[in-house]
C-alpha positions as CSV (number, residue, x, y, z in Angstrom):
1,M,-13.1,1.0,-24.8
2,K,-11.3,4.3,-25.3
3,I,-9.3,5.6,-22.4
4,D,-9.7,9.3,-23.1
5,T,-13.5,8.9,-22.9
6,Q,-13.2,7.3,-19.4
7,V,-10.6,9.5,-17.7
8,R,-10.1,13.2,-18.2
9,C,-9.4,16.4,-16.2
10,Y,-11.9,19.2,-16.6
11,N,-11.1,21.9,-14.0
12,F,-7.2,21.9,-14.2
13,P,-6.4,23.3,-10.7
14,C,-2.6,22.7,-11.0
15,M,-0.3,25.7,-11.4
16,D,2.9,24.2,-12.8
17,I,1.5,22.4,-15.9
18,T,0.2,23.3,-19.4
19,P,-3.5,22.5,-19.3
20,D,-4.0,23.2,-23.0
21,L,-1.8,20.2,-23.7
22,H,-3.7,17.8,-21.4
23,Q,-3.2,14.3,-22.9
24,M,-4.9,10.9,-22.4
25,P,-4.3,7.9,-24.7
26,S,-6.9,7.9,-27.4
27,L,-6.9,4.3,-28.4
28,E,-9.3,1.4,-28.4
29,L,-8.5,-1.5,-26.2
30,E,-10.0,-4.4,-24.2
31,P,-9.4,-3.6,-20.5
32,K,-9.4,-7.2,-19.5
33,S,-6.4,-7.9,-21.8
34,I,-4.1,-5.6,-19.8
35,R,-1.9,-7.3,-17.3
36,M,1.0,-4.9,-16.9
37,L,0.8,-1.1,-16.4
38,V,3.9,1.0,-16.9
39,I,3.6,4.5,-15.4
40,S,6.2,7.3,-16.3
41,E,6.4,10.9,-15.0
42,S,4.5,13.3,-17.2
43,V,3.3,13.6,-20.8
44,P,5.7,15.3,-23.2
45,V,5.4,19.0,-24.2
46,N,5.1,17.9,-27.8
47,P,2.1,15.6,-28.0
48,G,3.7,13.9,-31.0
49,N,6.3,12.4,-28.7
50,D,3.8,10.5,-26.5
51,Y,3.6,6.7,-26.4
52,Y,0.8,6.1,-28.9
53,S,1.3,9.1,-31.2
54,P,1.7,8.3,-35.0
55,G,5.2,7.9,-36.5
56,K,8.2,7.3,-34.2
57,P,7.4,9.3,-31.0
58,A,10.3,9.8,-28.6
59,Y,8.6,8.0,-25.7
60,A,8.0,5.0,-27.9
61,R,11.6,4.8,-29.1
62,T,13.2,4.7,-25.7
63,T,10.5,2.4,-24.3
64,L,10.9,-0.1,-27.1
65,S,14.6,-0.1,-26.7
66,V,14.6,-1.1,-23.1
67,F,11.8,-3.7,-23.6
68,R,13.7,-5.3,-26.4
69,S,16.8,-5.3,-24.3
70,A,14.8,-7.2,-21.7
71,G,14.0,-9.9,-24.3
72,V,10.5,-8.7,-25.2
73,Q,9.7,-9.1,-28.9
74,A,8.2,-5.8,-30.0
75,A,8.6,-3.6,-33.0
76,S,5.9,-1.1,-32.0
77,M,3.9,0.1,-29.0
78,Q,0.9,-1.8,-30.5
79,D,3.0,-5.0,-30.2
80,L,3.5,-4.3,-26.5
81,L,-0.2,-3.5,-26.1
82,D,-1.1,-6.7,-27.8
83,Q,1.0,-8.5,-25.2
84,G,-1.1,-6.9,-22.4
85,I,1.3,-4.0,-21.5
86,Y,-0.2,-0.6,-21.3
87,F,1.7,2.7,-20.9
88,T,0.6,6.0,-19.3
89,S,2.0,9.0,-17.4
90,A,1.3,10.0,-13.8
91,V,0.8,13.6,-14.7
92,K,-1.5,14.1,-17.7
93,C,-0.3,17.7,-18.6
94,P,3.2,18.7,-19.6
95,K,5.2,20.2,-16.7
96,T,6.5,23.8,-17.0
97,S,9.7,23.4,-15.1
98,F,12.2,20.6,-14.2
99,S,10.3,19.4,-11.2
100,I,6.6,18.9,-10.5
101,Q,4.9,20.2,-7.3
102,V,3.7,17.7,-4.8
103,D,0.2,19.2,-4.9
104,T,0.1,18.7,-8.7
105,I,1.2,15.0,-8.3
106,K,-1.5,14.4,-5.7
107,E,-4.2,16.1,-7.8
108,C,-3.3,14.2,-10.9
109,S,-3.1,10.9,-9.0
110,R,-6.9,11.0,-8.8
111,L,-7.0,10.6,-12.6
112,L,-4.4,7.9,-12.4
113,E,-6.5,6.1,-9.8
114,K,-9.5,6.0,-12.2
115,E,-7.2,4.9,-15.0
116,V,-5.8,2.0,-13.0
117,A,-9.3,0.9,-12.0
118,L,-10.2,0.4,-15.6
119,F,-8.0,-2.8,-15.8
120,P,-9.4,-5.7,-13.7
121,N,-6.7,-8.2,-14.6
122,L,-3.5,-6.3,-13.7
123,K,-0.7,-8.4,-12.3
124,V,2.1,-5.9,-12.1
125,I,2.6,-2.1,-12.1
126,L,6.0,-0.6,-13.0
127,L,6.6,2.9,-11.5
128,M,9.2,4.5,-13.7
129,G,10.7,7.3,-11.7
130,E,10.0,9.3,-8.5
131,V,7.0,11.2,-9.8
132,A,5.3,7.9,-10.6
133,V,6.1,6.5,-7.2
134,K,4.7,9.7,-5.5
135,A,1.6,9.6,-7.5
136,F,0.9,5.9,-6.8
137,N,1.7,6.5,-3.1
138,S,-1.0,9.2,-3.1
139,I,-3.5,6.7,-4.4
140,S,-2.4,4.1,-1.7
141,I,-2.7,6.7,1.1
142,R,-6.3,7.5,0.0
143,V,-7.3,3.9,-0.3
144,H,-5.2,2.2,2.5
145,Q,-4.0,5.1,4.6
146,Q,-0.3,4.2,3.9
147,R,2.3,4.3,1.1
148,V,2.7,1.3,-1.0
149,V,6.4,2.2,-1.6
150,P,8.3,3.5,1.4
151,D,10.6,6.5,1.3
152,G,14.1,5.6,0.2
153,P,16.4,5.7,-2.8
154,T,15.2,3.7,-5.8
155,Y,18.3,1.5,-5.9
156,Q,17.4,0.3,-2.4
157,V,13.6,0.0,-2.5
158,R,13.4,-1.7,-5.9
159,A,14.8,-4.8,-4.3
160,W,11.8,-5.1,-1.9
161,K,8.4,-6.6,-2.6
162,F,5.3,-4.4,-2.6
163,A,1.7,-5.0,-3.5
164,F,-1.5,-2.9,-3.9
165,N,-4.8,-4.7,-3.9
166,G,-3.0,-8.0,-4.8
167,I,-1.1,-6.3,-7.7
168,R,2.7,-6.4,-7.6
169,V,4.1,-2.9,-7.6
170,M,7.7,-2.3,-8.7
171,P,9.6,1.0,-8.5
172,S,12.3,1.6,-11.1
173,Y,13.8,4.5,-13.1
174,S,12.3,6.5,-16.0
175,Q,12.6,4.8,-19.4
176,V,11.6,7.9,-21.4
177,G,13.7,10.9,-22.4
178,T,17.5,10.6,-22.0
179,I,18.2,7.5,-20.0
180,D,21.2,7.6,-17.7
181,K,23.6,4.9,-19.0
182,S,24.3,3.8,-15.5
183,K,20.6,3.0,-14.9
184,Y,19.8,1.4,-18.3
185,G,20.8,-2.1,-17.1
186,T,18.7,-1.7,-14.0
187,I,15.6,-0.6,-16.0
188,V,16.1,-3.6,-18.3
189,E,16.4,-5.9,-15.3
190,D,13.2,-4.6,-13.7
191,I,11.3,-5.0,-16.9
192,A,12.5,-8.5,-17.3
193,K,11.3,-9.3,-13.8
194,A,8.0,-7.6,-14.4
195,M,7.5,-9.7,-17.5
196,Q,8.2,-12.9,-15.5
197,L,5.5,-11.8,-13.0
198,M,3.0,-11.0,-15.7
199,L,3.5,-14.3,-17.5
200,A,3.5,-16.5,-14.3
201,E,0.8,-19.1,-14.0
202,E,-0.6,-18.5,-17.5
């Protein structure tokens, strides 16, 4: 299955994004093989920096760094994909300013909801940053009429347990772009815990 043939925006109602650079992963995968979903903020302005772009894209470099620090053996994004770990962004078009409007996050969460539904064997979802948390909460509100992750600072809520339709949901910090050195260890810790959950009972 190719993700970009299953999930795509066609009307682009959002005002603070660049619709011409709308991006969905264009790769073949077996949906049943995916057990961990990692959701970051938004796709990069330069499509060549996205997770699965050829060469050494920026999103891949920082992601591989934190996953290797968490003890995961991986030299490429394909290595992570082969282990059942899939990466995507909450907002599928590049943002035009530092922050992203709430309405944009809500609108794009409808695409994210369709994307999540493609994977029947998910065990854990990592929400990397506030935008990912807000997007997933929008999904949860539509489905269950309540947030899956409550309001609160990430350093506090990441210590609690959350689940969505039986899937463990873990809020953390962004692992793409320039990573705050003070948060690097926390991100690594969250990834290591997510790996334990994904591999449990196998």
